[in-house]
C-alpha positions, 0 to 999 in steps of 0.5 A, spaced: 152 625 788 155 626 781 154 621 776 161 619 775 161 619 783 157 613 783 160 610 778 167 610 781 164 607 787 160 602 784 166 600 780 172 600 786 167 595 789 168 591 783 175 591 784 175 589 791 171 583 788 175 581 781 181 586 780 182 583 773 175 583 771 175 590 772 181 593 768 177 587 763 171 590 763 173 597 763 177 595 756 172 593 753 165 598 756 169 604 759 169 609 752 161 607 750 158 607 757 162 614 759 159 617 753 152 615 753 151 618 760 154 625 757 160 625 760 165 631 757 171 629 754 176 632 758 172 627 764 174 621 759 180 622 760 183 616 765 189 612 767 187 607 761 187 614 756 192 618 757 194 621 750 188 624 745 193 623 740 194 615 741 189 609 737 184 605 741 188 599 740 195 601 742 191 602 748 188 595 748 195 593 747 198 597 752 193 594 758 194 587 755 201 588 756 199 590 764 195 584 764 199 579 762 204 582 768 199 582 773 196 575 771 202 571 775 200 574 781 192 573 781 191 568 786 184 566 784 183 560 780 177 562 776 180 569 774 186 566 773 184 561 768 179 566 765 183 571 764 188 566 761 183 563 756 181 571 755 189 573 752 190 565 748 184 567 744 187 575 743 194 572 740 190 567 736 188 572 733 194 576 732 197 569 730 202 569 736 202 562 737 207 562 742 204 566 747 197 563 745 200 556 747 203 559 754 196 562 756 191 556 754 197 552 758 196 557 765 189 557 764 189 551 764 193 549 769 189 553 774 184 549 773 178 554 775 173 553 769 169 547 769 170 539 765 166 543 759 170 548 758 177 545 759 175 540 754 174 545 749 180 549 751 184 542 749 182 541 743 183 549 742 190 547 744 192 542 740 189 546 734 194 550 736 199 545 736 198 543 729 199 550 727 206 549 730 207 542 727 208 541 735 205 534 733 207 530 739 205 535 744 197 536 739 197 528 740 199 528 747 193 534 749 189 530 745 189 524 748 187 528 755 180 529 753 175 525 754 171 523 749 173 525 741 168 528 737 169 527 729 174 534 729 178 531 733 178 525 731 181 528 724 186 534 727 188 527 732 190 523 726 193 529 722 197 530 728 199 522 728 200 523 721 205 529 723 209 525 727 209 519 721 206 514 725 202 512 719 199 506 722 195 511 728 193 515 722 189 510 719 187 507 725 184 514 727 180 515 721 178 508 720 174 511 727 169 514 723 164 512 719 165 514 713 157 515 712 156 520 718 151 525 716 156 530 720 161 529 715 163 535 711 165 535 703 172 539 707 173 533 712 172 528 707 177 531 703 181 532 710 180 524 710 182 523 703 189 527 704 191 523 710 189 517 708 193 517 701 198 520 704 200 514 709 199 511 702 193 507 705 189 506 698 184 502 699 181 507 705 182 513 699 178 509 694 172 508 699 173 516 701 173 518 693 167 513 692 163 517 698 165 523 695 162 521 689 156 518 691 155 525 695 157 530 689 157 525 683 157 532 679 163 534 681 168 531 676 175 531 680 172 526 684 172 521 678 178 523 676 182 521 683 178 515 684 181 512 677 188 516 680 187 511 685 185 505 682 191 505 678 195 506 683 193 499 685 193 497 679 187 496 678 187 498 670 180 495 668 176 497 674 179 504 673 177 504 665 170 502 668 169 507 672 172 513 668 168 510 661 162 511 665 164 518 667 164 519 660 157 516 659 154 520 664 158 527 660 162 529 665 166 535 663 173 532 660 179 535 659 185 533 654 189 529 659 182 526 661 181 524 654 188 521 653 187 517 660 181 514 657 184 512 651 190 510 654 186 505 658 182 502 653 189 500 649 192 497 656 185 493 656 187 491 650 181 494 647 186 499 642 181 500 637 176 503 642 181 508 644 182 510 638 175 512 636 175 515 643 181 520 640 177 520 633 170 522 636 173 527 642 176 531 635 169 531 631 166 534 637 172 539 638 174 536 645 181 536 643 185 540 638 187 534 632 195 536 633 201 531 632 200 529 638 193 526 637 195 524 629 200 520 633 196 517 638 191 516 634 195 512 629 200 507 633 192 506 637 190 503 630 197 499 629 196 496 636 189 494 634 192 491 627 187 495 624 193 498 619 188 501 613 185 505 618 193 507 621 194 509 615 188 513 613 189 517 620 196 519 617 194 521 611 188 525 612 193 528 616 199 529 613 199 537 612 200 537 619 205 532 621 212 535 623 215 528 625 219 525 620 219 518 624 211 518 622 213 519 615 217 513 615 213 509 618 206 511 613 211 510 607 214 503 609 206 501 611 204 503 604 209 499 601 207 493 605 200 494 601 204 496 594 201 503 594 207 506 590 203 513 589 200 515 596 207 513 598 210 517 593 206 522 595 208 521 603 216 521 601 215 527 597 211 531 602 216 529 607 221 532 604 219 538 604 223 541 609 230 540 609 232 534 613 237 532 619 243 528 617 240 521 620 234 522 616 237 522 609 238 516 607 233 512 609 229 517 606 231 516 599 231 510 599 224 510 600 223 515 595 227 511 590 223 505 591 216 509 590 219 512 583 222 505 581 215 502 583 212 508 579 217 506 573 220 513 574 227 509 574 231 516 572 230 518 579 229 513 582 237 511 579 239 518 583 234 517 589 239 510 591 244 514 590 243 519 594 242 514 599 249 511 599 253 518 600 249 519 607 246 515 613 245 508 614 241 505 609 247 506 604 247 498 602 240 496 601 240 502 596 246 499 593 242 493 593 236 496 588 242 499 584 245 493 583 239 489 581 236 495 576 242 494 573 243 502 574 249 505 571 254 506 576 255 513 580 259 519 577 264 523 581 259 528 580 254 524 582 257 522 588 259 529 591 253 532 592 245 529 593 240 532 589 233 531 588 227 532 593 231 529 599 236 533 602 240 535 608 242 542 610 249 541 607 248 537 600 256 538 599 261 532 600 257 525 602 260 519 605 261 513 600 263 508 604 261 501 604 263 495 608 259 488 607 260 485 600 254 486 595 254 479 593 249 477 599 245 483 598 244 482 590 241 475 592 237 478 597 234 482 592 232 477 587 229 473 592 224 479 593 223 480 586 222 472 584 229 471 581 229 463 579 236 462 580 236 463 588 229 462 589 231 454 589 237 455 595 237 450 600 235 455 606 229 458 603 223 453 605 216 456 606 214 463 608 216 467 612 213 466 620 213 474 623 211 477 629 211 484 634 215 483 640 213 487 645 218 492 649 220 490 655 226 491 659 232 487 660 239 487 664 245 485 662 252 488 658 255 490 652 260 486 649 265 485 642 268 479 641 270 475 635 265 471 630 269 464 632 268 466 639 260 468 641 258 462 642 264 461 648 263 469 650 255 467 650 256 461 655 261 465 660 257 471 660 250 469 660 251 466 667 255 472 670 248 476 667 244 472 671 247 472 678 249 479 677 241 480 676 238 477 681 245 481 687 242 487 684 235 486 687 231 484 681 229 477 678 230 473 671 223 473 667 226 469 661 230 467 656 236 469 655 237 474 649 242 476 644 241 483 641 245 485 635 245 491 631 248 492 624 246 485 621 246 478 623 250 475 627 255 470 624 251 472 617 257 476 614 263 476 618 269 473 616 273 469 622 278 475 626 272 480 625 270 483 631 261 483 633 258 487 638 252 484 641 248 486 648 247 480 652 242 480 657 235 477 661 228 480 661 227 482 669 221 484 674 223 488 681 228 494 680 235 491 679 241 496 680 246 498 675 252 495 677 259 496 674 258 494 666 251 491 667 245 496 666 238 495 666 235 498 659 228 499 656 228 495 648 224 497 644 218 493 641 220 489 635 218 487 629 221 481 626 221 475 622 223 468 626 225 461 626 227 456 631 234 454 630 238 447 634 244 446 628 251 447 630 254 454 630 258 454 624 250 452 621 249 459 624 251 463 618 247 459 613 240 460 618 240 467 618 241 467 610 235 463 610 231 467 614 233 474 611 232 470 604 225 468 606 224 475 609 225 479 603 221 474 599 215 476 603 217 482 601 219 484 608 226 490 608 230 488 614 232 494 618 240 491 620 237 490 627 236 482 630 236 477 636 238 470 639 234 468 644 237 461 647 230 457 650 231 451 654 228 444 654 224 444 659 223 436 659 231 434 658 235 441 661 241 437 659 240 438 652 242 443 648 239 449 648 236 451 641 235 458 639 229 463 636 232 468 631 230 474 630 230 479 624 228 485 624 224 487 619 219 493 616 
């Protein structure tokens, strides 16, 4: 008998017992088997391979299609389950997950395989459900398992998260011991992601600590743990943790160095924050660009190290483009009576064309430095420039009056000349609105004029402080000067009610904020007064109608407590202004009144803290 006839007889016998297995076996074995026995190419052609021009994969596809058609007619449970499993695996490889799910279920329903194999099929099916984002089916499938191994627990947690059952997600993950030696780095990261997305920060923290214990040189875990601690408002542990990573010389990037510096500042160690930045610059880790310079400057100021703050800007003055930094540097130099450096600062600042809003202040500061250096001609020209454009015209007039300067000519009022110029130097505005009488007195007091220094409202030295930035909720009001007390009384209660109804909580005394002059200081009866009435708050109140939540910046001020009558308020403001100028400060034009109640006697009239913005 020929070799081929022998094989055919054997295969026929096999086919009677397992027809589907025969088809599968032929698919995988026929090619190499027939050729290994020397069968000629003509004999190799069969019903499964009629066209020699077709690829083997195409023939396999045809065979699988035939197998799919026959599977429902198979009555043998083992054969049906085995065939379903085979087809499910095939379609998973082809990423045809819908068909894979169909054959996994068919294999399980046939009940032709052992319990152990069925458990594996359930795990595989659950994985495919997750890939298809059919999380409810995945949960149901995994709950059919007799016992969950590590991989199945993670898959179940992922499925619970998919159906937004975050409590079940966390409870499932909590059953996995973090010290389990079988946990891989990838699985720990998977746990971390699920904990974090479910909002479980303490567990996220524990997973990250485990990752750091196992992989201490992987800096991303240190960075992530810092973020998790900050998300829980644990600023001190976050600082300690990141500082330890820095001590271990792990590879910090720019944002990590800046975060470390910020954390020192947040933990009342601003000087250390400034030094972190300076050391990073010296080590070449970060560039000394303007943002780093500004940050270092701010940190030294917060540390009350004014000299170091000034040195930071002076050493990098050629790199500064932010004009506000020039202004702040010049003001600090003025406080320290460093007139020559102040003059250099303003001349450097004015090398470029200025935006209109800076022209007045720049010329005012330049004029002061020129005057203090004895350059009265250039000082006069700068002060005249300051009166022509911007918001410091009144102060410039004070200095012109004080130095007894010649009035500006028409030509001088028609054009800005000198170092600090706007883009268009022609035709400026020469309008002023306040009486110079009080202003001249202010300048006289600042320069120890004996005719004013004995004013009855000038008592002792001035007290100063910097009020931290805060969130305030309230509304803007415009009332006549004589009606301010009644307006505050009426609107304070309404503002408090609006804050509470909008979801916030009052977190401090009532604030009245003015711009362009202190309340009542230079106003006449009937003149309108603009101010903002607001409360500090906690929570997240909603804006509603005219009520708004706004961030008030840090506020440097001279201050005093006033508990007199409304008629005496202008005199109190005048006293505060004179005392501030006498101490060498320049009012900014902003001011605040803070209402304070007597805790021991609620029926007593409130007192006000008058706060005058100063430079």
